N, C-alpha and C positions, 0 to 999 in steps of 0.2 A: 504494500500500499504506499501510496505517495503521501507526502506531507499535506497536500491540498485536500485530499480525501479525508484524512484524519481530522483536519481543521473543520471541514464541512460537517462531519458527523458530530463533533464536539459542539458546534453551533446549533445543530438540530436538537441534540439532547438538552442543551441549556435553554433553548426556546421552549421545548416541551415542559421542562421543569418550571419555568417561569409562568407558562400558561396554567399548569396544574396549581401552582401557588395562588395565582389570581383567581382561579375558579373556586378554590377552597375558601379564600378570603370573601368572595362574593356570597357563597352559601352561608357562611357564618354571619355576615352582616344581614342577609335576608331573613334568616331565623330570628335574629335579635330584633329586627324591625317588626316582624309579625308578632313576636311576644309582647313587645311594647305597645303595638296597636291594639292587641286583645286586652291588655291590662287597662289601657286608656279608655277603651270602649266600655269595659265593665264598670269602671269608676264613673264614667260619664252617665251611663244608664241608671246606675244605682242610687244616685243622689235623690234626696227627697226632702221631707220636712216632718217636724213634729207639730201637730195641730192641737191647741188647747181645747179641752172639752168641758162641758158643764152637764151634769146629770139632772134631767127634769122628767118626772114621772117614769123613772126606770129606763129612760132613753138618753143617749149621749147626743148632745147638740154642740156644734162648733161655736166658739165664743168670738171668732174672728182673729184671734192671735195665732200666728204661724211662725215657726222658727226653722230656718234652713238647717239641714244636717251638714256637718263638716266631716272629714274622715275620722276625726277624733272630736266628739262633742261631749262636753261635760255639763252635768245638770246639778243644781244645788242652790242653796240660799245665798252664797257669797256672790258678789257682783263680778268677780273674776271668772265665773263659769261662762261657757258658751251660751247656755240658756239659764238665766237666773230664775229660780223658783221662789215666788213670794208666798211662803207658807211656813207657819211656825213648826210644823212637823217635819220639814225638810232639813237635812244636815247641810253644813256649809259646802261640803263636797259629797253629794249624795250618790250619784250614779254616773255611769259613763256609757255612751253609745259609740261604738267604733266599727269601722269597715275593715274586715279581715277576709281575704281570699274571696272577694266578691259578695260577702254576706254581711249584714248588719248584726252586731252583737250587743246585748245589754248586760252590764255588770254593776252590781251594787258595790259601793265604795265603803263598805263597813259602816253604813249609816245606822243611826240609833233606832229609827222606826221602820227600816227596811224599804225595799223597792218591790213593787208588784208588777207582774206581767200577766195580763188577762186574769186578774184576781188571784194569781198564784205567786207566793213569795219567791224572789230570786235569791238563791243561795250560792249559785255559781254562774259564770258567764253563760248566757243563753242566746241562741239565734232568734232574731226577731224578723217578722215578715210584714207585708202590707196589711194594714188594718189592725195590727196588734195594739193593745192599750196598755200604756205604762202608767202605774200609779205611784205617785210620790206624795205622801201626806194626803191632803184632800184634793190634790191636783191630779187630773187625768190628761194624758197626752196620747194621741193616736198617730201611729207611723203611716205616712202617705208617701209612696215612692213615685218618682217620675218615670214614665215609661218611654 
């Protein structure tokens, strides 16, 4: 073999290696893009709000107060909470609503009077869904998700 043929083969091999590297890099970037797009879409779709309710004759009616949900939403009597609760039975840091893996979770923050989910005491973090009613003291809040 002549030197020219050996150089031509080395050029072809290095070109193929470079194309393989670029192809692998493209595949990695595409997968990362898809994963980010799916995460973004799930977060965008899942945002909603907590709507204040008032019980009249055994039925819950909206009071007109609506609080947007953040990925981490704190509820309690303290004004530093995302949603301040004006109720003497609410603790200063009463409960936490968080977005985890595309689902909303409700967690009691060791409050004195407890947190209720659909009239059931919350003893550990629980998944909450559209229409669930959160009870803090005398206050009732319904989860409404944006579709």
